[in-house]
C-alpha positions in Angstrom: 213.1 -164.8 30.0 216.7 -165.9 29.8 217.6 -167.2 26.3 218.9 -170.7 25.8 222.6 -171.1 25.6 225.4 -171.9 28.0 224.1 -173.2 31.4 223.7 -170.4 33.9 225.4 -170.5 37.3 223.1 -171.5 40.1 222.7 -168.0 41.6 221.7 -166.7 38.3 219.6 -169.4 37.4 217.4 -169.2 40.7 216.9 -165.4 40.1 216.1 -165.6 36.2 213.5 -168.1 35.7 214.3 -169.8 32.3 210.7 -170.6 31.5 207.9 -168.5 30.1 207.4 -166.4 33.0 207.4 -163.0 31.4 205.0 -163.7 28.5 202.3 -162.8 30.8 201.9 -159.0 30.3 205.6 -158.5 30.9 205.3 -159.5 34.6 208.8 -159.8 36.3 207.4 -162.4 38.8 205.3 -165.4 37.7 201.6 -164.4 38.4 199.6 -166.8 40.6 197.2 -168.5 38.4 194.5 -169.4 41.0 192.3 -171.3 38.7 191.1 -174.8 39.1 190.3 -175.1 35.3 191.2 -173.3 32.0 189.1 -172.3 29.0 189.7 -173.4 25.4 188.9 -171.3 22.3 187.2 -174.4 20.8 187.2 -178.2 20.8 189.9 -178.4 18.3 192.2 -176.8 20.9 191.1 -179.4 23.6 192.2 -182.1 21.2 195.4 -180.4 20.6 196.0 -180.4 24.4 195.3 -184.0 24.7 197.9 -184.7 21.9 200.5 -182.9 23.9 200.7 -179.5 22.4 202.7 -177.2 24.8 201.4 -173.9 26.3 197.8 -175.3 26.8 196.1 -176.0 30.2 193.2 -178.1 31.1 193.0 -178.5 34.8 195.5 -177.5 37.7 195.8 -181.2 38.8 197.3 -181.8 35.3 199.4 -178.5 35.0 199.2 -174.8 35.9 201.4 -172.0 34.6 202.6 -171.0 38.0 203.4 -174.5 38.9 205.1 -175.2 35.6 207.3 -172.1 36.3 208.7 -173.8 39.4 209.3 -177.0 37.4 211.1 -175.3 34.7 213.4 -173.7 37.4 214.2 -176.9 39.4 215.0 -179.1 36.5 218.1 -177.3 35.2 219.0 -176.4 38.9 219.5 -180.2 39.5 220.8 -180.9 36.0 217.7 -182.8 34.8 215.6 -182.7 31.7 212.3 -182.2 33.4 210.7 -181.8 36.9 207.4 -182.7 38.6 206.5 -180.8 41.7 204.0 -182.2 44.1 201.9 -181.3 47.2 204.7 -182.7 49.6 207.9 -184.6 49.7 206.2 -187.8 50.4 203.9 -187.2 47.4 207.0 -187.1 45.2 208.4 -190.1 46.7 205.2 -192.0 46.2 204.8 -190.8 42.6 208.2 -191.8 41.5 208.3 -195.1 43.3 204.9 -196.3 42.3 205.6 -195.3 38.7 208.5 -197.9 38.7 207.0 -200.6 41.1 204.0 -203.0 41.0 202.7 -205.5 43.5 205.0 -208.4 44.1 208.2 -206.4 43.4 210.7 -205.1 45.7 213.3 -202.3 46.2 216.3 -201.5 48.3 216.5 -198.6 50.7 219.5 -197.5 53.0 218.7 -198.3 56.6 218.9 -194.8 58.0 216.2 -192.6 56.3 213.6 -190.0 57.3 210.9 -191.3 59.6 208.1 -190.2 57.3 209.7 -192.1 54.4 210.1 -195.1 56.6 206.5 -195.1 57.7 205.3 -194.7 54.0 207.4 -197.8 53.2 206.3 -199.8 56.1 202.6 -198.9 56.6 201.6 -198.3 52.9 203.8 -200.0 50.4 203.6 -203.3 52.2 199.9 -203.3 51.9 200.2 -202.8 48.1 202.4 -206.0 48.0 205.7 -204.0 47.6 208.6 -205.0 49.8 211.5 -202.9 50.9 214.8 -204.5 51.8 217.0 -202.4 54.1 220.8 -202.1 53.7 223.6 -200.6 55.8 224.0 -196.9 54.6 227.6 -196.8 54.6 228.5 -200.4 53.4 227.6 -200.4 49.9 229.8 -203.5 49.3 227.2 -205.5 51.3 224.2 -204.3 49.3 224.2 -207.1 46.7 223.0 -209.5 49.4 219.6 -207.7 49.4 219.1 -208.2 45.6 216.6 -210.6 44.3 214.9 -211.5 41.1 212.1 -209.1 42.1 214.2 -206.1 43.0 213.7 -203.2 40.7 214.8 -200.0 42.4 217.2 -198.4 44.9 216.2 -195.6 47.3 218.9 -193.7 49.0 219.3 -190.6 51.1 222.5 -188.8 51.9 223.2 -187.0 54.1 220.9 -189.1 56.2 218.2 -187.7 58.5 219.0 -187.3 61.3 222.5 -188.4 61.9 224.2 -187.3 58.6 225.7 -190.5 57.4 227.1 -190.1 53.7 226.5 -192.7 51.0 229.2 -193.1 48.4 227.3 -191.9 45.3 229.8 -193.3 42.9 229.6 -196.8 44.4 225.8 -196.6 44.8 225.3 -195.6 41.3 227.7 -198.5 40.2 225.8 -200.9 42.3 222.3 -199.9 40.7 223.7 -200.0 37.2 225.3 -203.4 37.8 222.0 -205.0 38.8 219.6 -203.0 36.6 218.0 -200.9 39.3 216.4 -197.6 39.0 218.0 -195.2 41.4 216.2 -192.5 43.4 218.1 -190.1 45.6 216.7 -187.9 48.4 218.9 -184.7 48.2 216.8 -182.7 50.6 219.6 -182.0 53.2 222.2 -181.2 50.8 220.2 -179.2 48.1 221.4 -179.0 44.6 223.7 -176.0 45.7 225.9 -178.5 47.8 225.4 -181.7 45.8 224.2 -182.8 42.4 223.4 -186.6 42.3 222.4 -186.6 38.7 225.8 -185.8 37.8 226.9 -189.0 39.3 224.5 -191.1 37.3 221.6 -191.3 39.6 218.2 -191.7 37.7 216.0 -189.4 39.7 216.3 -186.9 42.5 213.6 -186.0 45.0 213.4 -183.3 47.4 211.0 -182.0 50.3 210.7 -178.6 48.8 209.2 -177.5 52.1 212.8 -177.3 53.6 215.6 -175.3 51.9 213.9 -174.6 48.7 211.1 -172.7 50.3 213.3 -171.5 52.9 210.9 -169.7 55.1 208.9 -172.6 56.9 205.7 -171.5 55.2 204.7 -174.2 52.7 204.6 -177.9 52.1 205.8 -179.3 48.6 208.0 -181.8 47.0 209.8 -182.3 43.7 211.2 -185.1 41.5 213.8 -184.3 38.8 215.3 -186.7 36.1 214.9 -187.7 32.6 211.7 -186.5 30.8 210.4 -190.0 30.0 210.6 -191.0 33.8 209.1 -187.7 34.9 206.3 -188.1 32.5 205.6 -191.5 34.2 205.7 -190.0 37.5 203.4 -187.2 36.5 200.9 -189.7 35.4 200.9 -191.5 38.7 200.6 -188.1 40.4 197.5 -187.4 38.3 195.9 -190.6 39.5 196.9 -190.1 43.1 196.0 -186.4 43.1 199.0 -185.0 44.9 199.5 -181.9 42.8 201.0 -178.6 44.0 198.6 -175.5 44.6 199.6 -172.5 42.5 200.0 -170.3 45.6 202.5 -172.8 47.1 204.2 -172.7 43.7 204.5 -169.0 43.8 206.0 -169.1 47.4 208.4 -171.9 46.2 209.7 -169.7 43.3 210.0 -166.8 45.7 212.1 -168.8 48.0 214.3 -170.3 45.4 215.4 -166.9 44.3 217.6 -166.6 47.5 218.5 -170.4 47.8 222.3 -170.1 46.9 222.8 -167.2 49.3 220.9 -168.8 52.0 222.7 -172.2 51.6 226.1 -170.3 51.8 225.1 -168.8 55.1 223.8 -172.2 56.3 227.1 -173.8 55.4 229.1 -171.1 57.3 227.0 -171.2 60.2 226.6 -175.0 60.3 230.6 -175.3 60.4 231.1 -172.7 63.1 228.4 -174.4 65.5 229.5 -178.0 64.8 233.2 -177.0 65.7 231.8 -175.3 68.9 229.8 -178.4 69.8 232.7 -180.8 69.1 234.7 -179.1 71.9 232.0 -179.2 74.5 232.4 -181.6 77.5 228.6 -182.4 77.7 228.3 -183.5 74.2 229.1 -187.0 73.5 229.1 -186.9 69.7 228.6 -184.6 66.9 227.4 -185.8 63.4 228.4 -183.2 60.8 230.2 -184.1 57.5 232.1 -180.9 57.5 234.2 -181.9 60.7 237.4 -184.0 60.1 236.2 -186.2 63.0 233.2 -187.4 61.0 234.0 -191.0 59.7 233.2 -190.1 56.2 234.5 -186.7 56.0 236.9 -187.3 52.9 233.9 -188.9 51.2 231.8 -185.9 51.8 234.5 -183.6 50.6 234.7 -185.5 47.3 231.0 -185.4 46.6 229.6 -182.3 48.2 230.6 -178.5 47.8 229.3 -177.5 51.0 228.2 -179.4 54.2 224.9 -177.7 54.9 223.1 -176.4 58.1 222.0 -179.7 59.5 223.8 -180.8 62.7 222.9 -183.7 64.8 224.5 -184.0 68.2 224.3 -186.4 71.4 224.4 -185.0 74.7 225.5 -186.9 77.9 222.7 -187.9 80.0 220.3 -189.4 77.2 216.7 -188.3 76.4 216.4 -186.5 79.8 219.3 -184.3 79.2 218.4 -183.7 75.6 215.0 -182.5 76.6 216.4 -180.1 79.1 218.7 -178.7 76.5 215.9 -178.3 73.9 213.6 -176.7 76.5 216.3 -174.3 77.6 217.1 -173.0 74.1 216.1 -169.4 73.5 216.8 -168.7 69.9 216.5 -172.2 68.1 212.7 -173.0 68.0 211.6 -176.3 69.5 210.0 -177.5 66.1 210.2 -180.2 63.5 211.1 -179.5 59.8 214.4 -177.9 58.7 216.0 -175.7 56.2 214.3 -172.3 57.2 216.0 -169.1 57.9 215.2 -169.5 61.5 217.1 -172.3 63.5 214.9 -175.2 64.7 215.9 -177.9 67.1 214.1 -181.1 67.7 214.4 -184.6 69.3 214.3 -187.2 66.6 212.8 -189.9 68.9 209.8 -187.6 69.6 209.4 -186.3 66.1 210.9 -187.6 62.8 211.5 -191.2 64.3 208.6 -191.3 66.9 206.8 -194.7 66.7 209.9 -196.6 65.7 210.6 -199.8 67.7 213.9 -200.1 69.6 215.2 -202.5 66.9 214.4 -200.0 64.2 215.9 -197.0 66.2 219.0 -199.1 66.6 219.1 -199.9 62.9 218.6 -196.2 62.0 221.4 -195.2 64.6 219.1 -193.0 66.6 219.4 -192.5 70.3 217.4 -190.8 73.0 220.2 -188.2 73.7 220.2 -187.0 70.1 219.2 -183.5 69.1 218.8 -182.4 65.5 219.6 -178.8 65.0 218.7 -177.0 61.7 221.0 -174.1 61.8 219.4 -170.8 60.4 220.9 -167.8 59.1 221.3 -166.0 62.5 224.6 -164.6 63.8 226.6 -167.7 64.8 227.7 -165.9 67.9 224.2 -165.6 69.3 223.5 -169.2 68.5 226.7 -170.5 70.1 226.1 -168.4 73.3 222.6 -169.8 73.5 223.7 -173.4 73.0 226.3 -172.8 75.8 223.8 -171.6 78.4 221.4 -174.4 77.5 224.1 -177.1 77.8 225.0 -175.6 81.3 221.5 -176.8 82.5 222.6 -180.5 82.3 
């Protein structure tokens, strides 16, 4: 166990869990505590648990040593006081938002967000009497028009899924603080290696840990990081809703996090190489990648991000028919949804993350039929470029 003191660098922190990992018989890796319930020595110890004594466990929905180890690593990685890990990214969003909102209240969201988040807001939150007002992602100066006396929170995602628009973090935080709104930031695409929203004054950061955190496309999980009192409220909501993380998933998450900085470095490198190649191709209409100087918010991205990640969105000439031909002709990137794994994945947003959107909703999100979302893995970039070249020749 690393002793408390000066904050460790990200690459060291990810390898050396700062929590209580090695108190278990000296185990270098955190054991999997595959137990639904935990024994107490006596009833007095039960009472001590209920009063908040640390190091005691009752039931895995409440807490589990393997799960807690993941939380103790993620909190300092994002620069937060505490962390709650959940069964999925959507479970994390649900826990933090419902801990801040009640029926009859409203929150604001940028208009280009992950499709699963959009469906959660549209199909579930509205049934609870909670309204979301959408604002233009890149026009923070217009957001005040959406504020009412019922507005309580701000939900933002940057870079956005799938077209990698960038929100001005400093301006967004200023807006939230001016209007007394609780700010929640989805940092999944960037990861804390490339961007640390809490350092800008964001109240809480959420992640789909299934993506870059896990890194191997083998588990589903989510996380919320922020101030302890806020995480305590979100944890209480998670306990009621039941979206807890399984200890085996927590073990895989810890294993993935050990190599997160190394993998992100390679994703950044490959992402830039492939974005540069695609930007010169005559059959590619547009490339959305914040690392390119052609990206309309490149300067903003440079100010608030350390690296630009492995997510690329590009639009091919010929619309959805041509995009389908390219996807089906790829040999290395796998035709699959999700992102952030060691392997490259390619998908059509209109058929995956944004399937079921109306024409108006797609226009508002800036998603077209010719768009291909490419999650660049850690393969050799020469192989990936050669494969993209042969696939694009088919249209």
